[in-house]
C-alpha positions as CSV (number, residue, x, y, z in Angstrom):
1,M,0.0,0.0,0.0
2,D,1.2,3.5,-0.8
3,D,2.4,5.6,2.1
4,Y,-0.2,8.4,1.6
5,L,-2.9,5.7,1.9
6,R,-1.4,4.4,5.1
7,D,-1.2,7.9,6.5
8,F,-4.9,8.5,5.6
9,Y,-6.2,5.3,7.1
10,K,-3.9,4.9,10.1
11,D,-5.8,4.7,13.4
12,K,-9.2,5.3,11.8
13,K,-12.3,3.5,13.1
14,I,-13.8,1.8,9.9
15,L,-17.0,0.0,9.2
16,I,-17.2,-2.4,6.3
17,T,-20.6,-3.9,5.3
18,G,-20.4,-7.0,3.0
19,A,-17.2,-7.7,4.8
20,A,-17.3,-11.4,4.0
21,G,-17.6,-10.8,0.2
22,T,-14.6,-10.9,-2.0
23,V,-14.0,-7.1,-2.2
24,G,-15.1,-6.6,1.4
25,A,-12.7,-9.1,2.7
26,E,-9.7,-7.8,0.7
27,L,-10.6,-4.2,2.1
28,G,-10.4,-5.4,5.5
29,R,-7.1,-7.1,4.9
30,Q,-5.5,-4.1,3.3
31,L,-6.8,-1.7,6.0
32,H,-5.8,-4.0,8.6
33,H,-2.2,-4.0,7.3
34,A,-2.3,-0.2,6.9
35,G,-2.9,0.2,10.7
36,A,-6.4,1.1,10.9
37,G,-7.3,1.8,14.4
38,E,-10.5,-0.5,14.6
39,L,-12.3,-2.4,11.9
40,R,-16.0,-3.3,12.3
41,L,-16.8,-6.0,9.9
42,M,-20.5,-6.7,9.1
43,D,-22.1,-9.4,6.9
44,N,-25.2,-11.6,7.0
45,N,-23.2,-14.6,5.9
46,E,-22.6,-16.5,9.1
47,T,-20.1,-18.9,7.7
48,G,-18.1,-16.1,6.2
49,M,-18.1,-14.1,9.4
50,F,-16.9,-17.1,11.5
51,F,-13.8,-17.5,9.3
52,L,-13.1,-13.7,9.4
53,M,-13.4,-13.8,13.3
54,E,-10.9,-16.6,13.4
55,Q,-8.7,-14.7,10.9
56,Y,-8.7,-11.6,13.0
57,R,-8.8,-13.1,16.5
58,N,-7.3,-10.5,18.9
59,N,-6.2,-8.2,16.1
60,G,-8.3,-5.0,16.3
61,A,-11.0,-6.3,14.1
62,F,-14.5,-7.0,15.4
63,C,-16.9,-9.2,13.5
64,F,-20.8,-8.7,13.5
65,L,-23.6,-10.6,12.1
66,G,-26.1,-8.0,10.7
67,D,-28.0,-6.9,7.6
68,V,-28.1,-3.6,6.0
69,R,-31.9,-3.8,5.9
70,D,-31.7,-3.6,9.8
71,R,-31.6,0.1,10.4
72,D,-31.1,-0.3,14.2
73,K,-28.1,-2.6,13.8
74,V,-26.6,-0.3,11.2
75,E,-27.0,2.8,13.4
76,K,-25.4,0.7,16.4
77,L,-22.4,-0.2,14.6
78,T,-21.9,3.3,12.9
79,N,-21.6,5.0,16.3
80,G,-18.1,6.4,16.6
81,V,-16.7,5.3,13.2
82,D,-14.8,7.6,10.9
83,I,-15.3,5.8,7.5
84,I,-17.9,3.5,6.1
85,F,-17.3,1.2,3.1
86,H,-20.6,-0.1,1.9
87,C,-20.0,-3.3,0.0
88,A,-23.1,-5.3,0.9
89,A,-25.5,-5.8,-1.9
90,F,-27.3,-8.4,-4.1
91,K,-25.2,-8.6,-7.3
92,H,-26.5,-11.5,-9.4
93,V,-28.5,-10.3,-12.3
94,I,-30.8,-13.3,-12.8
95,L,-31.5,-13.9,-9.2
96,S,-32.3,-10.2,-8.9
97,E,-34.9,-10.6,-11.7
98,Y,-36.6,-13.3,-9.8
99,N,-36.5,-11.4,-6.4
100,P,-36.9,-7.7,-7.3
101,F,-38.5,-6.6,-4.1
102,D,-35.6,-8.2,-1.9
103,V,-33.3,-6.4,-4.2
104,V,-35.0,-3.2,-3.4
105,Q,-34.8,-3.8,0.4
106,T,-31.1,-4.6,0.3
107,N,-29.7,-2.5,-2.5
108,I,-31.8,0.6,-2.1
109,M,-33.2,0.7,1.4
110,G,-29.9,-0.7,2.7
111,V,-28.2,2.4,1.1
112,E,-30.8,4.6,2.8
113,N,-30.0,3.0,6.2
114,I,-26.4,3.6,5.6
115,I,-26.8,7.3,4.8
116,R,-29.1,8.0,7.8
117,A,-26.7,6.2,10.2
118,A,-23.8,8.0,8.9
119,T,-25.6,11.5,9.0
120,L,-26.8,10.8,12.6
121,H,-23.3,9.9,13.9
122,K,-21.4,12.5,11.8
123,V,-19.3,9.9,9.9
124,K,-16.5,11.6,8.0
125,Y,-16.7,9.6,4.8
126,V,-18.9,7.1,3.2
127,L,-18.1,5.1,0.1
128,F,-20.5,3.0,-1.9
129,T,-19.3,0.3,-4.2
130,S,-21.4,0.2,-7.4
131,S,-21.2,-1.7,-10.5
132,D,-20.7,-1.3,-14.4
133,K,-24.3,-2.5,-14.6
134,A,-25.5,0.9,-13.2
135,V,-24.6,2.4,-16.5
136,N,-27.6,2.4,-18.9
137,P,-29.1,-0.5,-16.9
138,T,-31.1,-3.2,-18.5
139,N,-32.1,-5.2,-15.4
140,V,-33.2,-4.8,-11.7
141,M,-29.9,-5.2,-10.2
142,G,-28.2,-2.5,-12.4
143,T,-31.2,-0.2,-11.8
144,S,-30.9,-0.7,-8.0
145,K,-27.2,0.1,-8.2
146,L,-27.8,3.2,-10.1
147,M,-30.4,4.2,-7.7
148,G,-27.8,3.7,-4.9
149,E,-25.4,5.9,-6.5
150,K,-28.0,8.7,-7.0
151,L,-29.0,8.3,-3.4
152,M,-25.3,8.8,-2.3
153,T,-24.8,11.8,-4.5
154,A,-28.0,13.4,-3.3
155,A,-27.2,12.7,0.4
156,N,-24.5,15.5,0.1
157,A,-27.3,17.9,-0.3
158,V,-30.5,16.8,1.4
159,M,-28.7,14.9,4.3
160,S,-25.8,17.2,4.9
161,N,-24.7,17.8,8.3
162,G,-21.6,19.7,7.3
163,K,-19.6,16.6,8.4
164,T,-20.1,13.6,6.0
165,V,-18.8,13.1,2.5
166,F,-20.7,10.6,0.4
167,A,-19.3,9.2,-2.9
168,S,-19.5,6.0,-5.0
169,T,-17.1,3.8,-7.1
170,R,-17.9,1.7,-10.0
171,F,-16.2,-1.7,-10.7
172,G,-15.9,-3.7,-13.9
173,N,-15.3,-7.5,-13.6
174,V,-13.2,-8.3,-10.5
175,I,-11.4,-11.5,-11.5
176,G,-11.9,-14.1,-8.9
177,S,-14.9,-12.7,-7.2
178,R,-18.2,-14.5,-6.8
179,G,-19.8,-14.6,-10.4
180,S,-16.6,-14.0,-12.1
181,V,-16.2,-15.9,-15.4
182,V,-12.6,-16.9,-14.5
183,P,-13.4,-19.5,-11.7
184,L,-15.9,-20.9,-14.1
185,F,-13.4,-21.3,-16.9
186,M,-11.0,-22.9,-14.3
187,R,-13.6,-25.5,-13.3
188,Q,-14.4,-26.3,-16.9
189,I,-10.8,-26.6,-17.9
190,R,-10.0,-28.8,-14.9
191,S,-13.0,-31.3,-16.0
192,G,-11.6,-31.4,-19.5
193,G,-14.0,-28.8,-21.1
194,P,-15.8,-27.7,-22.9
195,V,-15.2,-24.1,-22.0
196,T,-18.6,-22.2,-22.6
197,I,-18.6,-18.5,-23.8
198,T,-21.7,-16.6,-24.5
199,D,-20.5,-14.6,-27.6
200,R,-17.1,-14.5,-29.2
201,Q,-17.4,-10.7,-29.8
202,M,-17.9,-10.0,-26.0
203,T,-15.4,-7.7,-24.3
204,R,-14.9,-6.9,-20.5
205,F,-13.0,-4.7,-18.3
206,I,-11.0,-6.6,-15.8
207,M,-9.3,-6.0,-12.6
208,T,-7.9,-8.2,-9.6
209,V,-9.3,-8.2,-6.2
210,R,-6.3,-6.4,-5.0
211,E,-6.7,-3.7,-7.5
212,A,-10.4,-3.4,-6.7
213,A,-9.7,-2.7,-3.1
214,H,-6.9,-0.3,-3.9
215,M,-9.2,1.6,-6.1
216,V,-11.9,1.9,-3.4
217,L,-9.2,3.1,-0.9
218,Q,-7.8,5.6,-3.4
219,S,-11.1,7.0,-4.3
220,L,-12.1,7.8,-0.7
221,T,-9.0,9.9,-0.2
222,L,-10.0,12.0,-3.4
223,A,-13.8,12.3,-2.5
224,R,-15.3,15.8,-2.2
225,G,-19.0,14.8,-2.1
226,G,-21.3,13.1,-4.7
227,E,-18.8,12.0,-7.2
228,V,-18.7,8.5,-8.9
229,F,-15.1,7.3,-9.3
230,V,-14.3,4.9,-12.3
231,T,-10.7,3.4,-12.4
232,K,-8.9,3.0,-15.7
233,M,-8.8,-0.7,-16.5
234,P,-7.5,-3.1,-19.1
235,V,-10.0,-4.7,-21.5
236,V,-10.1,-8.3,-22.6
237,S,-11.9,-10.3,-25.3
238,I,-13.8,-13.1,-23.7
239,Q,-12.6,-15.5,-26.5
240,D,-9.0,-14.4,-25.9
241,L,-9.5,-15.0,-22.2
242,A,-10.7,-18.5,-22.6
243,E,-8.0,-19.5,-25.0
244,V,-5.2,-18.0,-22.9
245,M,-6.6,-19.8,-19.8
246,I,-6.7,-23.0,-21.7
247,D,-3.0,-22.6,-22.8
248,I,-2.0,-22.0,-19.3
249,L,-4.2,-24.4,-17.2
250,A,-4.8,-27.3,-19.4
251,P,-1.3,-28.9,-19.0
252,K,-1.5,-28.2,-15.2
253,Y,-4.7,-30.3,-15.3
254,G,-3.3,-33.1,-17.4
255,Y,-4.8,-32.2,-20.8
256,R,-3.4,-30.9,-24.0
257,P,-4.7,-27.3,-24.7
258,G,-5.8,-28.4,-28.3
259,N,-8.1,-31.0,-26.8
260,I,-10.1,-28.5,-24.8
261,E,-13.0,-27.2,-26.7
262,I,-14.6,-23.8,-26.6
263,T,-18.4,-23.7,-27.3
264,D,-20.8,-20.8,-27.7
265,I,-24.0,-20.9,-25.5
266,G,-25.5,-17.6,-26.5
267,A,-25.7,-14.4,-24.4
268,K,-27.9,-14.6,-21.3
269,P,-31.0,-12.4,-21.0
270,G,-30.1,-8.9,-20.4
271,E,-26.4,-9.5,-21.0
272,K,-24.4,-6.9,-23.0
273,L,-21.7,-7.7,-25.5
274,Y,-19.7,-4.9,-24.0
275,E,-19.2,-3.2,-20.7
276,E,-20.0,0.3,-19.9
277,L,-18.3,2.3,-17.1
278,M,-19.2,5.7,-18.0
279,S,-22.0,6.8,-20.4
280,D,-22.0,9.4,-23.0
281,E,-24.1,11.8,-20.9
282,E,-21.8,11.3,-17.9
283,S,-18.5,11.9,-20.0
284,H,-19.6,15.5,-20.4
285,R,-19.4,16.3,-16.8
286,S,-16.4,14.0,-16.0
287,V,-12.7,14.8,-15.4
288,E,-9.7,12.5,-16.2
289,L,-7.1,11.9,-13.6
290,R,-4.0,9.7,-14.0
291,E,-5.5,6.5,-12.8
292,M,-9.3,7.1,-13.0
293,Y,-12.3,9.2,-14.2
294,V,-14.4,11.2,-11.8
295,I,-18.1,11.7,-12.7
296,T,-19.3,14.8,-11.0
297,P,-23.0,15.4,-10.1
298,A,-25.5,16.3,-12.9
299,F,-27.0,19.2,-10.7
300,K,-24.0,21.2,-10.0
301,N,-26.0,24.1,-8.7
302,I,-27.0,22.1,-5.8
303,Y,-23.4,21.5,-4.8
304,N,-22.0,25.1,-5.2
305,S,-20.1,24.7,-1.9
306,I,-18.1,21.7,-3.3
307,H,-15.0,22.2,-5.2
308,Y,-14.4,19.4,-7.6
309,E,-10.5,19.7,-7.9
310,Y,-8.3,16.7,-7.7
311,E,-4.5,15.8,-7.6
312,G,-3.4,14.1,-10.6
313,F,-5.7,16.0,-12.9
314,V,-5.2,15.2,-16.6
315,S,-8.1,16.7,-18.5
316,G,-11.5,18.2,-18.0
317,I,-12.7,17.3,-21.5
318,I,-13.6,13.6,-22.0
319,Q,-14.2,12.9,-25.8
320,K,-16.1,9.6,-25.5
321,P,-17.9,7.2,-23.1
322,Y,-15.7,4.7,-21.3
323,I,-16.9,1.3,-22.7
324,S,-15.0,-1.8,-23.3
325,S,-15.9,-2.0,-27.0
326,G,-14.2,1.4,-27.5
327,E,-10.8,0.4,-25.9
328,E,-8.0,-1.8,-27.4
329,P,-8.2,-5.3,-25.8
330,L,-5.0,-6.7,-24.3
331,G,-3.2,-9.0,-26.8
332,K,-2.8,-12.6,-25.7
333,D,0.8,-12.2,-24.6
334,R,0.0,-9.2,-22.3
335,L,-3.1,-10.9,-21.0
336,K,-1.0,-14.0,-20.1
337,T,1.4,-11.8,-18.3
338,Y,-1.3,-10.0,-16.4
339,L,-2.9,-13.2,-15.2
340,L,0.4,-14.8,-14.1
341,E,2.1,-11.7,-12.6
342,N,-1.1,-11.1,-10.5
343,R,-1.2,-14.7,-9.4
344,V,-5.0,-14.8,-10.4
345,F,-5.2,-18.7,-10.5
346,E,-3.5,-19.1,-7.2
347,E,-5.7,-16.7,-5.5
348,I,-8.8,-18.2,-6.9
349,D,-7.6,-21.8,-5.7
350,E,-7.1,-20.4,-2.3
351,S,-10.5,-18.8,-2.3
352,L,-12.1,-22.0,-3.6
353,R,-10.5,-24.0,-0.7
354,E,-11.8,-21.5,1.8
355,N,-15.4,-21.7,0.0
356,R,-15.2,-18.0,-0.7
357,V,-15.7,-18.0,-4.6
C-alpha cells in the first residue's frame, strides 16, 4: 500500500458492510495492514463471518452478524466510526430479476439506512461500491445500483450535516470474485472442457481483487462529495481470455490445450456484448485523472459549496464514453502476463479452498 494511503487510514475506525464478500474481505485485509485503528466487519453470511473472526482473532477487528436492512443494527455499528465502506449488496442479475423486491430492500433501502446512520453519527466519509451494470441499466440489479449511486450523491445535499462526504465507485469485472467468469473457466478446464462462452465478440474490463480494493481506498482519499469514481482498467476479449486460460491451465490439469473445446452458448437475457463504466451523458461532466475518471454530479448548482478539484488532474474534457468496445483489448501475450504476474489462478484456488468463490 502507498504511504499516503497508510497515513490516511492509520488509526481510523472503519465499518465495512458486506465484509465477508470478495472485495469487502480484501478491503479489511489491506486496511488491517495499513494500521486502521479499529475494523468493524459486518455481513449476514454466518459462515463467512466465522472465518473472518478466526482470521482476526485479537487483532483489532470485530465481526458482527447483521443485515443492512436492519436500521437499528446499522446505526449501532456506525456510532463512533470515521469511515464506512458500503459493499453489501445483491449482485447476481438473474436472481435479482426473480427477487426484485428483495433487491429493493437490500440495494436501495440498505443504502438509505447507511446514509441515515452516517448522518446521525457524523461519519466523515461514506463510500458506496457500485457496478458497471448501473450504466444504462437493463435489469433490476443494475437499476438498483444506479439508484444507490443517486442516493449517495443526493445525500450530500439533502442529508448534509456539514460533516459527512458521500461518494461512489464503479467496478468492472473483478477477477476471482463471486460470479466472475474466471473461476467458471477454471472448473471447466479442470474437467476437460468444454469451455463455454456466450459470444465471441464480447469484451470486458478486468481488475484483480487487490486492484479493486486499492481503487476503493484511493477513491475515498479524493472524494469531495457526490462523485462516482471509475478506475482505468485493461480490456479483454472473452474468447482471448478463454484461449489464454486453456493454454496456461490445461497442462496443469493433465490435458493438451488443443483437446479443450470452446463452445458458444449464446448471451444470457439482459447480458451486453460490451461493458460500460461511463455513459456518453456522464462523460460531459467528468474529469480525467492519471488513474481514474471522476463523474461529477449532474445538478452542479445544488453543490455550489463543493469544489471538484483533484490531485493528478489530466483533462476536463472527455471525448467519449468509457466502454469496453471502444478500448483496445490486451493482446494474448499481455493478457497471459497480467494473469500470471497477479497470481490470479493461485488466489482463486485459495478462495475455492476457503469456500469464498
